[in-house]
VOTI-206590 format. One record per residue: residue in one letter; x, y, z of N, C-alpha, C in turn; residue number from 1. Coordinates in steps of 0.2 Angstrom, whole numbers, plus 5000, padded with zeros to 4 digits. Last residue first. Example, Ala and Ser with C-alpha at 12.3 -4.5 7.8 and 13.67 -1.06 7.14 Angstrom:
REM VOTI-206590
{S, {5064, 4989, 5035}, {5068, 4995, 5036}, {5064, 5000, 5039}, 2}
{A, {5066, 4972, 5039}, {5062, 4978, 5039}, {5066, 4984, 5039}, 1}
END
This chain:
REM VOTI-206590
{S, {5088, 4929, 4866}, {5091, 4924, 4870}, {5087, 4918, 4871}, 275}
{Q, {5092, 4936, 4850}, {5087, 4934, 4854}, {5089, 4928, 4858}, 274}
{S, {5104, 4949, 4849}, {5101, 4943, 4847}, {5096, 4941, 4852}, 273}
{L, {5107, 4966, 4843}, {5105, 4962, 4848}, {5103, 4955, 4845}, 272}
{G, {5108, 4977, 4834}, {5112, 4974, 4837}, {5112, 4970, 4843}, 271}
{I, {5096, 4981, 4829}, {5098, 4986, 4834}, {5104, 4983, 4838}, 270}
{S, {5092, 4970, 4820}, {5093, 4977, 4818}, {5095, 4983, 4822}, 269}
{E, {5091, 4960, 4829}, {5096, 4960, 4825}, {5098, 4966, 4822}, 268}
{L, {5078, 4962, 4834}, {5084, 4962, 4838}, {5090, 4964, 4835}, 267}
{M, {5070, 4960, 4822}, {5070, 4967, 4825}, {5077, 4967, 4830}, 266}
{A, {5073, 4947, 4820}, {5076, 4952, 4815}, {5075, 4958, 4817}, 265}
{T, {5067, 4941, 4831}, {5074, 4940, 4829}, {5076, 4945, 4825}, 264}
{W, {5053, 4944, 4829}, {5056, 4948, 4834}, {5064, 4947, 4834}, 263}
{R, {5051, 4937, 4817}, {5051, 4944, 4816}, {5054, 4948, 4822}, 262}
{P, {5053, 4924, 4821}, {5058, 4927, 4817}, {5057, 4934, 4816}, 261}
{D, {5051, 4919, 4838}, {5048, 4923, 4832}, {5052, 4926, 4828}, 260}
{P, {5050, 4906, 4850}, {5054, 4910, 4845}, {5050, 4913, 4840}, 259}
{P, {5038, 4908, 4863}, {5040, 4904, 4857}, {5045, 4909, 4853}, 258}
{L, {5040, 4914, 4879}, {5037, 4915, 4873}, {5041, 4911, 4868}, 257}
{R, {5046, 4916, 4891}, {5045, 4909, 4889}, {5041, 4909, 4882}, 256}
{S, {5059, 4927, 4897}, {5053, 4926, 4893}, {5052, 4919, 4891}, 255}
{G, {5069, 4931, 4904}, {5066, 4925, 4907}, {5060, 4924, 4904}, 254}
{P, {5077, 4941, 4900}, {5071, 4943, 4904}, {5068, 4937, 4906}, 253}
{D, {5094, 4943, 4902}, {5089, 4938, 4900}, {5083, 4939, 4905}, 252}
{F, {5105, 4955, 4897}, {5101, 4953, 4902}, {5095, 4948, 4899}, 251}
{P, {5118, 4967, 4894}, {5115, 4960, 4892}, {5111, 4958, 4898}, 250}
{Q, {5116, 4984, 4898}, {5120, 4978, 4898}, {5115, 4971, 4897}, 249}
{A, {5117, 5000, 4889}, {5113, 4994, 4893}, {5118, 4989, 4893}, 248}
{R, {5119, 5009, 4880}, {5120, 5011, 4887}, {5119, 5006, 4892}, 247}
{R, {5117, 5005, 4869}, {5123, 5005, 4869}, {5125, 5007, 4877}, 246}
{V, {5103, 5004, 4870}, {5106, 4998, 4870}, {5113, 4998, 4871}, 245}
{L, {5100, 5018, 4867}, {5099, 5015, 4874}, {5103, 5008, 4874}, 244}
{D, {5104, 5019, 4853}, {5107, 5023, 4858}, {5106, 5020, 4866}, 243}
{R, {5093, 5011, 4847}, {5101, 5009, 4847}, {5105, 5013, 4852}, 242}
{V, {5082, 5018, 4851}, {5084, 5011, 4854}, {5091, 5010, 4854}, 241}
{E, {5084, 5029, 4843}, {5084, 5030, 4850}, {5085, 5023, 4853}, 240}
{D, {5084, 5022, 4830}, {5090, 5025, 4832}, {5090, 5027, 4840}, 239}
{A, {5070, 5018, 4829}, {5076, 5013, 4830}, {5082, 5016, 4832}, 238}
{T, {5061, 5027, 4840}, {5064, 5027, 4835}, {5069, 5021, 4835}, 237}
{A, {5046, 5023, 4851}, {5053, 5026, 4850}, {5055, 5024, 4843}, 236}
{T, {5032, 5027, 4861}, {5036, 5025, 4855}, {5041, 5028, 4855}, 235}
{R, {5031, 5023, 4879}, {5031, 5028, 4873}, {5034, 5025, 4867}, 234}
{V, {5023, 5021, 4893}, {5026, 5018, 4888}, {5026, 5023, 4882}, 233}
{T, {5024, 5024, 4910}, {5022, 5027, 4905}, {5026, 5022, 4900}, 232}
{R, {5017, 5027, 4928}, {5021, 5022, 4923}, {5018, 5025, 4916}, 231}
{R, {5019, 5046, 4930}, {5017, 5039, 4932}, {5019, 5034, 4926}, 230}
{V, {5027, 5056, 4926}, {5023, 5057, 4932}, {5020, 5050, 4935}, 229}
{D, {5037, 5042, 4921}, {5037, 5050, 4922}, {5033, 5052, 4928}, 228}
{Y, {5045, 5028, 4919}, {5041, 5030, 4923}, {5042, 5038, 4922}, 227}
{G, {5044, 5016, 4906}, {5047, 5018, 4912}, {5043, 5023, 4916}, 226}
{D, {5049, 5008, 4889}, {5044, 5008, 4895}, {5047, 5011, 4902}, 225}
{V, {5047, 5012, 4872}, {5052, 5013, 4878}, {5046, 5013, 4885}, 224}
{W, {5045, 5003, 4857}, {5043, 5007, 4863}, {5048, 5007, 4869}, 223}
{W, {5045, 5000, 4839}, {5049, 5000, 4845}, {5045, 5004, 4851}, 222}
{S, {5036, 4991, 4828}, {5037, 4996, 4831}, {5041, 4995, 4838}, 221}
{G, {5033, 4979, 4820}, {5040, 4981, 4820}, {5041, 4987, 4823}, 220}
{D, {5020, 4974, 4821}, {5020, 4980, 4816}, {5028, 4982, 4816}, 219}
{N, {5023, 4962, 4827}, {5017, 4963, 4823}, {5017, 4968, 4818}, 218}
{P, {5033, 4963, 4837}, {5034, 4959, 4831}, {5028, 4960, 4826}, 217}
{D, {5036, 4976, 4846}, {5031, 4973, 4844}, {5032, 4970, 4837}, 216}
{G, {5048, 4978, 4860}, {5046, 4979, 4853}, {5040, 4975, 4852}, 215}
{L, {5054, 4989, 4872}, {5050, 4985, 4871}, {5049, 4985, 4863}, 214}
{I, {5066, 4990, 4886}, {5065, 4992, 4878}, {5060, 4987, 4877}, 213}
{S, {5065, 4998, 4903}, {5066, 4993, 4897}, {5064, 4995, 4890}, 212}
{V, {5066, 5011, 4910}, {5068, 5004, 4913}, {5068, 4998, 4908}, 211}
{C, {5069, 5027, 4910}, {5068, 5022, 4905}, {5070, 5015, 4910}, 210}
{Y, {5061, 5042, 4918}, {5068, 5038, 4917}, {5065, 5031, 4913}, 209}
{G, {5058, 5060, 4919}, {5056, 5052, 4919}, {5063, 5048, 4917}, 208}
{S, {5060, 5073, 4908}, {5060, 5071, 4914}, {5059, 5063, 4913}, 207}
{T, {5059, 5078, 4894}, {5066, 5080, 4898}, {5066, 5077, 4905}, 206}
{G, {5054, 5067, 4882}, {5053, 5072, 4887}, {5059, 5073, 4890}, 205}
{G, {5057, 5056, 4873}, {5050, 5059, 4872}, {5049, 5065, 4877}, 204}
{P, {5065, 5044, 4883}, {5064, 5046, 4877}, {5057, 5051, 4876}, 203}
{L, {5069, 5044, 4899}, {5064, 5042, 4894}, {5063, 5046, 4889}, 202}
{T, {5086, 5044, 4903}, {5080, 5048, 4902}, {5076, 5045, 4898}, 201}
{P, {5092, 5027, 4910}, {5093, 5034, 4906}, {5086, 5037, 4906}, 200}
{M, {5098, 5022, 4926}, {5092, 5022, 4922}, {5093, 5029, 4917}, 199}
{A, {5111, 5012, 4926}, {5109, 5018, 4928}, {5104, 5020, 4923}, 198}
{D, {5110, 4999, 4922}, {5113, 5000, 4928}, {5112, 5007, 4931}, 197}
{F, {5098, 4992, 4913}, {5102, 4997, 4913}, {5104, 4997, 4921}, 196}
{K, {5096, 4977, 4901}, {5095, 4980, 4908}, {5100, 4986, 4908}, 195}
{V, {5091, 4967, 4888}, {5095, 4972, 4891}, {5092, 4975, 4897}, 194}
{P, {5082, 4960, 4878}, {5086, 4956, 4883}, {5092, 4961, 4885}, 193}
{A, {5066, 4968, 4876}, {5073, 4967, 4873}, {5078, 4964, 4879}, 192}
{I, {5050, 4960, 4877}, {5055, 4964, 4880}, {5063, 4963, 4878}, 191}
{R, {5037, 4962, 4866}, {5042, 4958, 4869}, {5046, 4963, 4872}, 190}
{L, {5019, 4964, 4865}, {5025, 4967, 4866}, {5030, 4962, 4869}, 189}
{G, {5005, 4958, 4864}, {5011, 4956, 4861}, {5017, 4958, 4861}, 188}
{G, {4995, 4964, 4873}, {4994, 4964, 4864}, {5000, 4961, 4861}, 187}
{S, {4998, 4966, 4885}, {4994, 4960, 4883}, {4994, 4958, 4876}, 186}
{F, {5003, 4979, 4886}, {5007, 4973, 4886}, {5004, 4967, 4884}, 185}
{H, {4991, 4986, 4887}, {4994, 4986, 4882}, {5000, 4980, 4880}, 184}
{R, {4987, 4983, 4900}, {4983, 4981, 4895}, {4987, 4981, 4888}, 183}
{T, {4997, 4990, 4907}, {4997, 4983, 4908}, {4992, 4980, 4903}, 182}
{V, {4994, 5004, 4903}, {5000, 5000, 4901}, {4999, 4992, 4901}, 181}
{E, {4983, 5005, 4910}, {4983, 5006, 4902}, {4989, 5002, 4900}, 180}
{D, {4986, 5004, 4923}, {4981, 4999, 4920}, {4982, 4999, 4912}, 179}
{L, {4996, 5014, 4926}, {4998, 5007, 4926}, {4992, 5003, 4923}, 178}
{G, {4999, 5027, 4913}, {4995, 5024, 4919}, {4996, 5017, 4920}, 177}
{E, {4999, 5030, 4896}, {5001, 5032, 4902}, {4997, 5029, 4908}, 176}
{I, {5007, 5029, 4881}, {5002, 5027, 4884}, {5003, 5027, 4892}, 175}
{Q, {5010, 5041, 4868}, {5012, 5037, 4873}, {5006, 5034, 4877}, 174}
{R, {5018, 5047, 4852}, {5011, 5043, 4855}, {5014, 5041, 4862}, 173}
{R, {5024, 5064, 4852}, {5025, 5057, 4851}, {5019, 5053, 4855}, 172}
{G, {5026, 5076, 4858}, {5021, 5074, 4853}, {5020, 5068, 4851}, 171}
{D, {5035, 5079, 4868}, {5037, 5080, 4861}, {5032, 5079, 4856}, 170}
{P, {5028, 5075, 4879}, {5029, 5082, 4878}, {5032, 5083, 4871}, 169}
{A, {5017, 5062, 4873}, {5022, 5064, 4876}, {5023, 5071, 4875}, 168}
{T, {4999, 5059, 4873}, {5005, 5061, 4869}, {5011, 5064, 4874}, 167}
{S, {4988, 5055, 4881}, {4990, 5051, 4876}, {4996, 5053, 4872}, 166}
{S, {4990, 5058, 4899}, {4989, 5061, 4892}, {4991, 5055, 4887}, 165}
{P, {4980, 5058, 4915}, {4984, 5055, 4909}, {4983, 5058, 4903}, 164}
{P, {4980, 5074, 4924}, {4976, 5068, 4920}, {4981, 5064, 4915}, 163}
{P, {4993, 5076, 4937}, {4988, 5078, 4932}, {4985, 5072, 4927}, 162}
{L, {4990, 5070, 4954}, {4994, 5070, 4948}, {4989, 5073, 4942}, 161}
{D, {4992, 5073, 4970}, {4987, 5075, 4965}, {4990, 5076, 4958}, 160}
{W, {5003, 5070, 4979}, {4999, 5064, 4976}, {4994, 5066, 4970}, 159}
{E, {5006, 5083, 4982}, {5012, 5079, 4979}, {5008, 5073, 4976}, 158}
{D, {4994, 5089, 4989}, {4997, 5091, 4982}, {5001, 5087, 4978}, 157}
{W, {4983, 5078, 4995}, {4989, 5081, 4995}, {4992, 5082, 4989}, 156}
{W, {4965, 5080, 4993}, {4972, 5079, 4990}, {4977, 5082, 4993}, 155}
{R, {4951, 5075, 5000}, {4956, 5080, 5001}, {4962, 5077, 4998}, 154}
{L, {4942, 5065, 4998}, {4939, 5071, 5001}, {4944, 5076, 5000}, 153}
{V, {4939, 5054, 4985}, {4945, 5058, 4988}, {4941, 5064, 4991}, 152}
{K, {4931, 5039, 4986}, {4929, 5046, 4986}, {4935, 5049, 4989}, 151}
{R, {4923, 5024, 4978}, {4929, 5028, 4982}, {4928, 5035, 4980}, 150}
{A, {4906, 5021, 4979}, {4911, 5022, 4975}, {4917, 5026, 4980}, 149}
{A, {4899, 5011, 4992}, {4899, 5017, 4987}, {4905, 5018, 4985}, 148}
{H, {4888, 5002, 5002}, {4894, 5002, 4998}, {4892, 5008, 4993}, 147}
{P, {4881, 5009, 5017}, {4880, 5004, 5011}, {4886, 5006, 5007}, 146}
{A, {4890, 5008, 5033}, {4887, 5012, 5027}, {4886, 5008, 5022}, 145}
{P, {4897, 5007, 5048}, {4892, 5005, 5044}, {4889, 5009, 5039}, 144}
{W, {4913, 5014, 5048}, {4907, 5015, 5051}, {4903, 5010, 5046}, 143}
{I, {4931, 5020, 5053}, {4926, 5014, 5050}, {4919, 5015, 5053}, 142}
{Q, {4945, 5028, 5050}, {4939, 5029, 5054}, {4934, 5023, 5049}, 141}
{L, {4962, 5029, 5054}, {4958, 5026, 5050}, {4951, 5026, 5054}, 140}
{D, {4976, 5040, 5052}, {4969, 5039, 5056}, {4965, 5035, 5051}, 139}
{L, {4994, 5040, 5052}, {4987, 5039, 5048}, {4982, 5039, 5054}, 138}
{H, {5009, 5050, 5050}, {5005, 5045, 5053}, {4998, 5045, 5050}, 137}
{E, {5025, 5055, 5047}, {5020, 5052, 5044}, {5016, 5048, 5049}, 136}
{D, {5037, 5061, 5051}, {5031, 5062, 5056}, {5026, 5059, 5052}, 135}
{S, {5053, 5052, 5052}, {5047, 5053, 5048}, {5041, 5056, 5052}, 134}
{P, {5066, 5055, 5062}, {5061, 5051, 5059}, {5056, 5055, 5056}, 133}
{R, {5080, 5064, 5054}, {5076, 5063, 5059}, {5071, 5058, 5057}, 132}
{D, {5089, 5066, 5044}, {5091, 5067, 5050}, {5087, 5067, 5056}, 131}
{E, {5082, 5063, 5031}, {5089, 5061, 5033}, {5092, 5061, 5040}, 130}
{P, {5065, 5058, 5031}, {5071, 5063, 5031}, {5077, 5060, 5033}, 129}
{L, {5058, 5048, 5017}, {5061, 5048, 5024}, {5067, 5053, 5025}, 128}
{G, {5052, 5045, 5006}, {5048, 5048, 5011}, {5051, 5048, 5017}, 127}
{E, {5062, 5041, 4996}, {5058, 5036, 4999}, {5054, 5038, 5005}, 126}
{S, {5067, 5057, 4999}, {5069, 5052, 4996}, {5066, 5046, 5000}, 125}
{L, {5056, 5071, 4999}, {5060, 5066, 5004}, {5061, 5060, 4999}, 124}
{G, {5047, 5081, 4994}, {5055, 5080, 4992}, {5059, 5076, 4996}, 123}
{P, {5035, 5085, 5006}, {5037, 5084, 5000}, {5044, 5084, 4999}, 122}
{E, {5028, 5075, 5020}, {5032, 5081, 5018}, {5035, 5079, 5010}, 121}
{L, {5015, 5073, 5031}, {5018, 5071, 5024}, {5021, 5077, 5022}, 120}
{G, {5008, 5073, 5042}, {5014, 5073, 5042}, {5019, 5071, 5036}, 119}
{A, {4993, 5062, 5038}, {4997, 5068, 5041}, {5003, 5067, 5042}, 118}
{W, {4979, 5055, 5032}, {4986, 5055, 5032}, {4988, 5062, 5034}, 117}
{M, {4966, 5045, 5033}, {4967, 5051, 5034}, {4975, 5051, 5035}, 116}
{A, {4952, 5035, 5027}, {4959, 5035, 5029}, {4961, 5042, 5028}, 115}
{R, {4937, 5029, 5030}, {4940, 5035, 5029}, {4947, 5034, 5031}, 114}
{L, {4926, 5016, 5026}, {4933, 5018, 5028}, {4935, 5024, 5026}, 113}
{R, {4911, 5008, 5029}, {4914, 5013, 5025}, {4920, 5014, 5029}, 112}
{L, {4904, 4991, 5026}, {4907, 4996, 5030}, {4910, 5003, 5026}, 111}
{P, {4892, 4978, 5026}, {4894, 4984, 5022}, {4897, 4989, 5027}, 110}
{G, {4896, 4966, 5039}, {4891, 4969, 5033}, {4895, 4974, 5030}, 109}
{V, {4898, 4968, 5056}, {4897, 4963, 5051}, {4893, 4966, 5045}, 108}
{P, {4909, 4980, 5065}, {4901, 4977, 5063}, {4903, 4972, 5057}, 107}
{T, {4924, 4974, 5071}, {4920, 4979, 5067}, {4913, 4976, 5066}, 106}
{R, {4938, 4974, 5081}, {4932, 4972, 5080}, {4928, 4977, 5076}, 105}
{V, {4956, 4975, 5076}, {4950, 4978, 5079}, {4943, 4974, 5077}, 104}
{S, {4973, 4971, 5079}, {4966, 4970, 5076}, {4961, 4974, 5080}, 103}
{F, {4989, 4974, 5074}, {4985, 4974, 5079}, {4978, 4972, 5075}, 102}
{A, {4999, 4967, 5065}, {5002, 4973, 5069}, {4997, 4973, 5075}, 101}
{V, {5003, 4952, 5059}, {4996, 4956, 5061}, {5000, 4961, 5066}, 100}
{D, {5014, 4951, 5045}, {5012, 4949, 5053}, {5006, 4953, 5054}, 99}
{G, {5019, 4954, 5033}, {5013, 4950, 5033}, {5010, 4949, 5040}, 98}
{P, {5033, 4958, 5038}, {5031, 4955, 5031}, {5024, 4952, 5032}, 97}
{W, {5023, 4974, 5039}, {5028, 4970, 5036}, {5030, 4964, 5040}, 96}
{S, {5005, 4971, 5045}, {5013, 4974, 5045}, {5017, 4971, 5041}, 95}
{L, {4989, 4973, 5044}, {4994, 4969, 5042}, {5000, 4973, 5042}, 94}
{V, {4976, 4973, 5055}, {4980, 4977, 5051}, {4986, 4973, 5050}, 93}
{D, {4962, 4964, 5053}, {4968, 4963, 5055}, {4971, 4970, 5052}, 92}
{L, {4945, 4963, 5060}, {4950, 4967, 5055}, {4956, 4967, 5057}, 91}
{N, {4929, 4956, 5062}, {4937, 4956, 5064}, {4941, 4958, 5058}, 90}
{G, {4917, 4956, 5057}, {4918, 4956, 5063}, {4925, 4956, 5065}, 89}
{D, {4918, 4957, 5043}, {4916, 4951, 5045}, {4916, 4950, 5053}, 88}
{G, {4914, 4969, 5031}, {4917, 4967, 5037}, {4914, 4961, 5039}, 87}
{T, {4919, 4975, 5015}, {4914, 4971, 5020}, {4917, 4968, 5025}, 86}
{F, {4920, 4992, 5010}, {4923, 4986, 5011}, {4918, 4982, 5014}, 85}
{S, {4924, 5008, 5002}, {4918, 5004, 5005}, {4921, 4996, 5005}, 84}
{V, {4934, 5023, 5005}, {4931, 5017, 5001}, {4926, 5012, 5005}, 83}
{E, {4940, 5039, 5005}, {4935, 5035, 5008}, {4935, 5029, 5002}, 82}
{V, {4954, 5050, 5009}, {4951, 5046, 5005}, {4946, 5040, 5008}, 81}
{I, {4965, 5064, 5011}, {4959, 5060, 5014}, {4955, 5056, 5009}, 80}
{H, {4979, 5072, 5017}, {4975, 5069, 5012}, {4970, 5063, 5014}, 79}
{Q, {4981, 5080, 5029}, {4983, 5082, 5022}, {4980, 5078, 5016}, 78}
{W, {4973, 5085, 5043}, {4974, 5080, 5038}, {4976, 5082, 5032}, 77}
{K, {4970, 5097, 5050}, {4977, 5094, 5050}, {4978, 5088, 5046}, 76}
{D, {4957, 5101, 5048}, {4962, 5103, 5043}, {4969, 5100, 5044}, 75}
{P, {4946, 5087, 5052}, {4950, 5092, 5055}, {4955, 5094, 5048}, 74}
{P, {4932, 5079, 5043}, {4939, 5079, 5047}, {4942, 5086, 5047}, 73}
{P, {4915, 5080, 5050}, {4920, 5082, 5045}, {4928, 5082, 5048}, 72}
{G, {4911, 5065, 5061}, {4910, 5072, 5058}, {4916, 5074, 5053}, 71}
{P, {4907, 5048, 5056}, {4910, 5053, 5060}, {4909, 5060, 5057}, 70}
{E, {4893, 5038, 5053}, {4898, 5043, 5049}, {4900, 5048, 5054}, 69}
{A, {4891, 5026, 5066}, {4888, 5032, 5061}, {4894, 5035, 5058}, 68}
{D, {4898, 5020, 5076}, {4892, 5018, 5074}, {4888, 5022, 5068}, 67}
{H, {4916, 5017, 5073}, {4910, 5021, 5074}, {4904, 5018, 5072}, 66}
{V, {4931, 5013, 5076}, {4926, 5011, 5073}, {4920, 5015, 5076}, 65}
{E, {4948, 5019, 5071}, {4943, 5020, 5076}, {4937, 5017, 5072}, 64}
{V, {4965, 5017, 5073}, {4960, 5015, 5070}, {4954, 5016, 5075}, 63}
{R, {4981, 5025, 5070}, {4975, 5025, 5075}, {4969, 5022, 5071}, 62}
{L, {4997, 5023, 5069}, {4992, 5021, 5065}, {4986, 5021, 5071}, 61}
{P, {5015, 5027, 5065}, {5009, 5027, 5070}, {5003, 5027, 5066}, 60}
{T, {5025, 5017, 5057}, {5022, 5022, 5056}, {5015, 5022, 5060}, 59}
{A, {5042, 5010, 5055}, {5036, 5010, 5059}, {5032, 5017, 5058}, 58}
{Y, {5048, 5007, 5039}, {5049, 5009, 5046}, {5042, 5010, 5049}, 57}
{F, {5048, 5012, 5020}, {5048, 5006, 5027}, {5048, 5010, 5033}, 56}
{K, {5044, 5022, 5013}, {5045, 5015, 5010}, {5045, 5011, 5016}, 55}
{K, {5032, 5035, 5015}, {5038, 5031, 5017}, {5038, 5024, 5015}, 54}
{L, {5018, 5036, 5011}, {5024, 5041, 5009}, {5031, 5037, 5010}, 53}
{T, {5007, 5023, 5008}, {5012, 5027, 5012}, {5016, 5031, 5009}, 52}
{G, {4992, 5015, 5004}, {4998, 5017, 5003}, {5001, 5022, 5008}, 51}
{I, {4983, 5001, 5008}, {4983, 5009, 5009}, {4990, 5011, 5008}, 50}
{Y, {4970, 4989, 5003}, {4976, 4992, 5001}, {4977, 5001, 5004}, 49}
{V, {4959, 4979, 5010}, {4960, 4986, 5009}, {4968, 4986, 5008}, 48}
{F, {4947, 4966, 5009}, {4955, 4967, 5009}, {4955, 4974, 5006}, 47}
{G, {4935, 4961, 5008}, {4937, 4961, 5014}, {4945, 4962, 5015}, 46}
{P, {4932, 4962, 4994}, {4927, 4965, 4998}, {4929, 4965, 5005}, 45}
{A, {4946, 4969, 4985}, {4943, 4963, 4986}, {4937, 4965, 4992}, 44}
{P, {4952, 4981, 4984}, {4952, 4978, 4978}, {4948, 4971, 4978}, 43}
{A, {4950, 4996, 4989}, {4947, 4989, 4992}, {4947, 4985, 4986}, 42}
{E, {4962, 5008, 4991}, {4958, 5004, 4988}, {4957, 4998, 4991}, 41}
{L, {4972, 5022, 4992}, {4968, 5018, 4995}, {4964, 5015, 4990}, 40}
{H, {4980, 5030, 4985}, {4984, 5028, 4990}, {4978, 5024, 4995}, 39}
{A, {4977, 5036, 4972}, {4973, 5038, 4978}, {4976, 5037, 4984}, 38}
{E, {4987, 5029, 4965}, {4987, 5035, 4964}, {4983, 5039, 4970}, 37}
{Y, {4983, 5015, 4967}, {4990, 5017, 4970}, {4991, 5025, 4970}, 36}
{G, {4970, 5016, 4961}, {4971, 5014, 4968}, {4978, 5017, 4971}, 35}
{W, {4974, 5017, 4947}, {4970, 5023, 4951}, {4971, 5022, 4959}, 34}
{G, {4979, 5004, 4945}, {4984, 5010, 4945}, {4981, 5016, 4948}, 33}
{S, {4973, 4993, 4957}, {4973, 4995, 4951}, {4978, 5002, 4952}, 32}
{V, {4978, 4978, 4964}, {4976, 4985, 4965}, {4977, 4988, 4959}, 31}
{V, {4980, 4964, 4965}, {4975, 4966, 4959}, {4973, 4973, 4962}, 30}
{D, {4988, 4960, 4974}, {4992, 4960, 4967}, {4986, 4962, 4962}, 29}
{A, {4983, 4959, 4986}, {4987, 4966, 4985}, {4989, 4965, 4977}, 28}
{S, {4975, 4951, 4993}, {4972, 4953, 4986}, {4977, 4959, 4984}, 27}
{H, {4971, 4937, 5002}, {4976, 4943, 5002}, {4975, 4945, 4995}, 26}
{E, {4953, 4934, 5006}, {4960, 4933, 5003}, {4964, 4939, 5002}, 25}
{S, {4943, 4935, 5022}, {4945, 4937, 5015}, {4953, 4934, 5013}, 24}
{S, {4940, 4932, 5035}, {4937, 4927, 5030}, {4939, 4930, 5023}, 23}
{H, {4946, 4942, 5043}, {4948, 4935, 5043}, {4944, 4930, 5039}, 22}
{T, {4951, 4956, 5033}, {4946, 4953, 5037}, {4948, 4945, 5037}, 21}
{K, {4964, 4968, 5033}, {4962, 4961, 5029}, {4957, 4958, 5035}, 20}
{L, {4974, 4980, 5027}, {4969, 4978, 5031}, {4965, 4972, 5028}, 19}
{Y, {4991, 4984, 5023}, {4985, 4981, 5022}, {4981, 4981, 5027}, 18}
{F, {5004, 4995, 5016}, {5002, 4991, 5021}, {4994, 4989, 5020}, 17}
{Q, {5017, 5003, 5007}, {5010, 5000, 5008}, {5009, 4996, 5013}, 16}
{F, {5031, 5005, 5003}, {5026, 5011, 5002}, {5018, 5009, 5003}, 15}
{Y, {5037, 4993, 5006}, {5038, 4996, 4999}, {5031, 5001, 4998}, 14}
{D, {5027, 4990, 5019}, {5033, 4987, 5015}, {5032, 4989, 5008}, 13}
{P, {5026, 4999, 5035}, {5025, 4997, 5027}, {5029, 4993, 5025}, 12}
{E, {5021, 4993, 5050}, {5027, 4994, 5046}, {5026, 4993, 5039}, 11}
{V, {5012, 5003, 5062}, {5013, 4998, 5056}, {5018, 4999, 5053}, 10}
{S, {5006, 5004, 5079}, {5011, 5006, 5073}, {5011, 5001, 5068}, 9}
{G, {4992, 5010, 5087}, {4997, 5006, 5087}, {5002, 5008, 5082}, 8}
{E, {4976, 5011, 5096}, {4982, 5015, 5093}, {4988, 5010, 5093}, 7}
{R, {4959, 5009, 5093}, {4965, 5006, 5095}, {4971, 5010, 5092}, 6}
{A, {4942, 5011, 5099}, {4948, 5015, 5095}, {4954, 5010, 5098}, 5}
{E, {4925, 5009, 5097}, {4932, 5007, 5098}, {4936, 5011, 5095}, 4}
{I, {4914, 5019, 5095}, {4912, 5012, 5098}, {4919, 5009, 5100}, 3}
{L, {4908, 5035, 5094}, {4915, 5031, 5094}, {4913, 5024, 5098}, 2}
{M, {4894, 5040, 5086}, {4897, 5038, 5092}, {4903, 5034, 5092}, 1}
END
C-alpha cells in the first residue's frame, strides 16, 4: 500500500543527483564504475547515487514510500534498477549544488529502492534536445525489505553496454572500466605533462578519444588513457605517443611524485622534459 508520495523537481549536477538520510555522510566519491553504468548505487548505507541522461536542468521526480513491494513496473519505464539502503526516518533529495530539493519520511531500517526512468532519448548532446525541454523524468519507489544485491530489472538500450574486453579492436592490450583503470593507476603510472585542446582518437580503434598519455617507469611501457564505450587505458607504441605529443600542448599535471630518472628518460625519448 502507498504510504506517502511526493512530487517535485531535482536539478542534476553533471548527470547525477543523490538521496541522503539525515544520519549519513555524503559518499559520491566512492561510486563504482558498475554503479555509473547501471545509473544507480548505494555506496554507503544511507546515501544513494542516481544517474541521469541530462547533464543539467530541472528534472521531474516522484518519490513513493510503500509498506511492501509495489507491483510490476508499467511498460512506460525504459530503465529500471533496484538497490538496498538503510533508512533513518528522513530522506533528502539533493539537488544541485547540494541543496535539499524536497524530503520524504521513510521507515527506519533496511529499505529497497526501485528507480525508474522514462523520457530517455538517444543521440542527444548532454541529454538535452536543442529545440525543446527534455522529457526525462523519474519515479522512485521505496519499501521495507532485507538488504539484497543490486538488480537491473530493465535496461535502456543506450545504457546497456557490452562486457568489458581485455583487448582493443586491433588486438593490443587494454584495461576497460573505471574500477579496473583506477586499480591500474595505483601501480605506478605517471602522466605525461601535456594536454589536448581537441581530443584525438584513442589509438587501437576507430572510435573513442584520448585524454592523456601515461608511462610506466618500471617497465618503460607507454599507455593512452581515454574513453571508448567506457573508460579505457591501452598500450601504445613510442611512435604513437610521439604523434600524440605533436598534437598536444604543454601542461603541468601537478604531480607531487619524487623525480625518477627512468621517467625523465622516457619523456626525453618522446621530446618532452619532466616538469
